N, C-alpha and C positions, 0 to 999 in steps of 0.2 A: 503494499499499500504506500504512496508518495505519501512525503513529510507535507510535501503544501500545494493545494490546491491551485489548478492554473487558474486566472480569474481574469474575464473577458472588463475594460477596461472601459467606464463610461456610469451615466444614475438615470435613474426614473426621471423622464419629463423632459428628454436631450432627447433630437431625432437625429436618426440617420438614414442614409440611402444604403443596402444589403449590395453588395456588386452578386453576393453569390446568387441570392435569391430575388433579385430583383422588384424590392419592397420597402417600403419604406418601416421602419422599426423604432420604437420605442425603449430608450434605454440599453443596457449589454444585453443582446441580443444573440447576434453575432462576432465576432473577434474584430481589434479591429483595422487588419492586414484588408478585411471583405470587405468595408462601408466607409461612406463618405460622413462627413458631420466633426462637430454636432451642429445643426441647425435649433432656432428657435423654434420654430412648427414644422407642419407635418408639411402644409405647402412648400415649404422651401423644401424638405428633405425629397419630397416629391419632384423638383426642379431640380435633382442634383445631375446628372448627366448634361440637359440643358443648357445648366450654368457654367459645368466643366467644359462642355465645347466654346462656350461662351468665351468663359478666358484662357482656353489655347488658341483661338484664333485671336484673340483682343494680345499674346504673348509672342505670336509668330507672325503682327504684323508690326510688333514695337522696335525699331531702329536701335536699340540702345542693346537688343539682345542678340543683334547678329554680326557678324565677324568682319564683312565686310570693311572697308574704309567708308568715311564718310563721305569722301572725292568722286567727281562724280567717274563716265569708265574710264578702265584701262585704256592705255594704245596698242 
């Protein structure tokens, strides 16, 4: 028998989107590696994948994150 139980981090009243089960969960139901959150409401958690897509698009189009020089095209 293990000496310590493996606990899932989270608190009831916090909302998460489970990537494995593709559903909104309250509190610590699934391991942290399988979820996005915490979110303040179930509605925010439900939009987790859409929010991630929007943030990825912003990141991909942010000139601060590109290695290319800020000057014009190369000769």
